[in-house]
N, C-alpha and C positions, 0 to 999 in steps of 0.2 A: 480369609478372615483378616489377615494383615492388610491386604489391599483395601478392603472395605473400610477399615478403621482409618487408614491413611487418607483415602478419598473423603471419608466423612469429616475428618478434621479440617481438610482443605476447604470443603464447601461450607462448613460451619464458619470458618474464618472469613470466607468471602461474603457470606450473608451478613456478618457483622462489620463489613467494609474494611477488613484488614487488607493492607496493600498486598498485591498478588505475590511479590517476591517474598515478603515476610510470611505470608500464608503457606507458601511452599516449604520454606525453611522450618516453620513450626510443625507442619505435618511430618516432615522427615525426622526431625528430632524426637517428636512425640512417639512415633512408632518404635524407634530404636530404644528409647527410654523404657517403653512398656515391655518389649520382647527381648531386647538385648541390654539389660541394665549393666552399668559399670563401664560402658564405652563412652569416651569423650566425643560424643556426636557433634557438639558445637565446633570443636577444632577440626573434625573431619569435614564438616559442611563448609567451613571457611576455606580449608585447603582445596576442597573440590571446586568451590566457586572460583577461586583465583586461578586454579589450573585450567578450568574450562574456558575462561575468557582470555587466556594467554595464547592468542591466535593472531597472526598477521592479517588474516582476512577480515577479522572483526574490526580492525582499525578503520576500515572503510566507512563504518557506521557514523562515528562522530564527524568525519570530514564531509560525508554527504549531507548530514544534518546541517552542518555549517554552510554548505553551498546553498541550501534552501533558504536559510536565514539571511545570507548575504544578498541573494536574489531579491528577496522581499524588501529588504531595507535599502538596497542599492539601486532601485529603479529598473532592474532588468525585467521583473515581472510585468511592469507597465509597458515596456517595449514589446513584449510578447503579445500582450493584449491588443496593442495598436495594430500589429501585423495581423492578428486573428480577425480584427474588425475590418481590415481592408479585404481580407480573403473572403469573408462571408458577405459583406456588402449589404445593400438595402433589400433584403429578402425577408420572407416571413420567418420570424424568429432569429434574424441575423445576429442580434447582440447576444442572445443566449447561445447560438451556435459558436460565436466568437469565444464565449466563456469555455465551451467544451474544447475547442481547438487550443485555446490558451492552456487549459488543463493538460492536454497532451504534450504541449511544449514544455510546460513546467515539470511534468512527470518525467520527461527525458533528462532532467537534471537533478531534481531533488530526491525522488524515490520515496516520498512520504505523502500519505493521504491527507492527514490533518494539515500539513504545511501547504498542500495544494489548495485545500478548501479555504484556509485563512488568507493566503496570498491572492489568489484569483478572486475569491469572494469579496475581499476588502476593496478590490479595484472595480469589480463588475456589478455588484448588487445595487449600489446607489445609481449607477448609470442605467441599469435595466428598469428600476422602479421609476426613474425620471421619465422613461419612455412608455410607461403604462403597464409594465409587467407587475403582476401582483407580488406582494412580499413573499408569500408562500411559494410561488412558482420560481421566483428568482433564487430563493434559497435552495429549492429542490434541485434545480439544474446544476447549481454549484456543488451540492452534496453528491449528486450522481456522478458528476464529472470528476470529483475528487477520488472516486474509486479507481480511476485510471492510474493515479499516482504510483501505487506500489506494483503495478503490472508492467507498464512500459519501463524498461530499464533506464538508469540503475534503480534497483529496488531493494530497500532494507529488508522486507520480509523474505525476499528470495535469497539474500545473503544468509539470513538466519536458517532458512530451510536447507540450503546447500551445505552449510557447515554441519547442521544437525544430522542430516540423512547421508551426507557424503556424495553429493552431486556437484559437478563443476559449476561454480557461480557464473562464470563467463557463458557457459551453455544455457544456464537458467535465464540469463539476461536475453540471449538470442531467442529463446522460446517465448518470452513475454511480449515481443514486439508486435507480432500479428494479432494475437488476442487483444492486446491493449488498444491497438488501432481500431479493431472491430468494435470494441466497447464504445469508442468515440463515434464511430459511424452509426451504430444503432441508436445512440442517444440523440445524434443530430437528426436522424430520420423521425424519431418520435417527437422531438421538439418542433420540427417543421410541421408535423401533423397538428399538434396542439396549438401552435402559434397561428396557423391559418384559421382555426376555429375561433380563437380568441382575439384575433386582430393585432397580434404583437409584431410590429415592424420596426426596423432600425431607422428611425427618422433622422438620426445624426449622419448616416452614410448618404450624403447628398449625391444625387445622380449626376450632378454637374462636377463632381470631383474629377480632376484631370488625371491623366496618366502620370504626369510629372509629380503631382502631389502624392499619388500612391507609391511611386518609385521612391519618393523622398522618405516616406514612412518605412519602406523596406530597407533603404540604405542605412537609416539611423538604427535599425534593429539588427543589422548584420552581426555586430559583435555578440549580441544576445543569442542569435540563431546559431552562431558558430560553436557555442559552448557544448551542446549535446553532440555535435559532429566531432569535436575534438575528444570529448570524454569517451563516447561510445566507439568512435572510430579507432581510437588508440587501443581499446580493449579487444575489439574484434580482429584488429590487424596483428595483435600480439606484441605491440610496442610496449605496452605496460599492463600491469595487473589491475583488477578492479580497485584495490586499495590505492595504488599509485594514481589511478585516474581520478579518484576522489580528491586526493591532495592537489593534483593539477587543476581540477575544477575549482577548488578553493582559491588557489593563486590567481587563476584566470578571472574568476568573478570579482575578486578583490581589485585587480588591476582595472577591469572594465568599469566597475562601479565608481572607482576613485578617480581615474584619469581620463576615461572616455565620456561617461555620462555625468561624472562629478556630482553624484547625488548621494553618496554614502558619507554620512556624518560620523564624527567620532562617537557620538551617543548611540547611533544605530549600529556601529561596529561592535561596541561593547555589549549591546543587547544581543546581537547575533551570537557572540562568543558565549555569553551566559546561557542563552536559550539552548544552543547546541550542546553545551557542556552538561546542563541539567538533564536534558532528554537522553543523551548518550549514556550518562551514568545510570539513569533509571533502567535503560535497556540492558546494560552490562550486568547490573546486579540481578535483574530478572533472568537473564540468560544463565548466569552461574547457578542460581537456585533451581531453575527449571531443569538444567542439565543434571544436577544431582537427583532431582525428583525422577527424571527419566531413567537414570541408571537404576534406581530402586525398582521402578516398574519393570525394567528388563530383568533385573535380578529375580523378581517374583513371577516371571513368565507371563506378564499381562499381555504383550503383543501376541503370544502364542494362543492364549485363551480367547482373545478377541477374534483371531483368525478362525479358530475352531467354531466359535459362536456364529460368525458370519457364514461359514460353509454349512452349518447346520440349518440355517434359514433358507439358503438357496445355493445352487451350484452355478447359476448364471452370473457371469462376471459383470454384466451391466446392471443386474438387480442389486448385486453387492455394492457396486460403485454408487448407485443411486441411494442406497442405504447410508453409505459413508457420507455422501454429500448432504443428506438429510440431517445427519448428526452434526456435520460441520455448520449447517445452517443454524441449528439450535445453539451450537457452541458460539458462533459468531454474534449471536444476539446478546450474549452475556460477557464475553471476553474480548479483549482487543486482539488484533491480528498477530502481533509478536508473541504474546502469551500463548495463544492457541497453537501457533506453529511449534513453539518449543515444547508444549505439553503433549500434543497429539500427533505430530508428524512421526515420532518414533513408533507410535502404535499403528497408525493408518497406512504409512508408506509400505511396511512389509506386507500388509494385506493386499494393497494395490498391486505390488510386485508379484504376489502369489497368484493373482488372477490374470496376470498378463499385461498390466499397465506399466509402462516405463516410468521409473521414479521421477524423471524430469517432467514428463507429461502430467503425472499426478501432482507434482509440486506446483505447476502453473494452475491447475484446477483448484487446488487447495487455497492458493493465494487469492485467486479471483473470488472464490466462494466466501472467504473470510473478509475480503474487502467489501463485498456487498453487505456482509453482516455489519460493517461499520456505519451503514446508513439504515440499519434495521433496529427498531426499538426492542427491548427497553434500554440497552446501552447506546449503541449507535453514535460513537464518538464524532465521526465526521458530520453526521446529521445535526448534532448539537452545535458544532462549530459553525456550520452553515446557517443554522437558525439564529445564532448570535450575530453574525455579520450582516444578515439580511433584515434583522429586526422583526421577524415574524413570530407568531405563536407556534407551539408544537403542532397543534391541530391543522393550522394553515399549511405548514411545510410538509407534514407527513401525508396529507391528502394528495398533494402533487408528486410526492416522492414515490408513493406506493406503485403506480403504474410503471415508473422507471425501474424499480426493483424487479418487477415481473419481467420486463423486457430484458434486463441483464441476466436474469436466471434462465430465460429461454436461450439466450446466446450461450450461457454456460453449458446447457444440455447439448447444444450443437458441438461445442468443443469436446465434451466427453465422448460423444458418439463418433466424432470425426477427428481422431488424434493427429492426422496428417496436417491439419491446420496449424497446430502447435509445434509439431516436430519438423516441419518443412525446413525452416532456417537452420536449426541446430544440425540436422543431417546434411544439409547442403554445405555447411561449413566444417564438417568433419566429425560430428558427434556419432559415436557408436554405442547404442544402448543395448 
């Protein structure tokens, strides 16, 4: 009864577009005022919120957000696009493939899907449309490529999942590398198929381009390419923690943007600080409220009830996992990735563990599923960012995005049924699940 009232208040607030963090707080306070009158729930909620965000690991979030903002404003994203263009060349869908490859590069530094869509889309959409790509398709490939952002490490959603469930963030990062690269591969294969049918070719990649010119592009991009090597290499070698790597990434991107590429203006620097600060504050407040909400769910035995319900439906672990992913698909259509992880990972992770799925493996599956949800209506945050930067209508972009959503979900099914793909690197580097 208490749970139904709490969830009812939460969904009622969401229907009336109350911010998620406020909706979570209102639902918690309302339940206590109804069933436990006399307690100062507002003070308890405030204290629980502050306590839950008092974590060294969470410091990585604002710094990784700042890295993405500095890359976008400091010209590093453009250098990654230039390299991607050289790699893909004058092939069918070459420019769109360059956008996917650039998304993988950008993902290896920023850890944010919307940031990937905005940065790469802002550079690539105009170029693709100038070469004959439709507005809808150019936006669709940017939207689909942006799903790679939170999967290839560093990843803000993986940080949130690791802290919430109690899985090593470093090993979560390792587990995301192969699935993230596979997402890029399947999108490139699909894009090549579509581009051949529609006649999308990279006319700017002249066949007469010399080796020296290509090497020149690569040489100028070396400082940008070194960033993910330094950030991720330091984490996996044990030289520094994910939080320390985020700070190093900020310092490195600031130095490269200011003194190497000389493209970071004072105005762009201030904007990067403000954008990163606002986004990080939003995430922290949300984390605090969701953490309190999750504690109440645990207090009222919701995870146990959900586990019992799942086992009453089927005893087959793959059927249960497919049911969980179906629920995540629906959740991802309405909630953003961070909110979904904070709210539902404490519920679904124990169920996955009970049926034999490693919490790390399930975390990667959950992040990928919810990231695909970010390009799925009616919410689809990344989809609307890509629509804006491409100048397309919703109908145009969704028509071309839908097949890519299907392709990504087919890959997700492979990752569910073949866990060794995800677990190979973590186990090779010492993870014991």
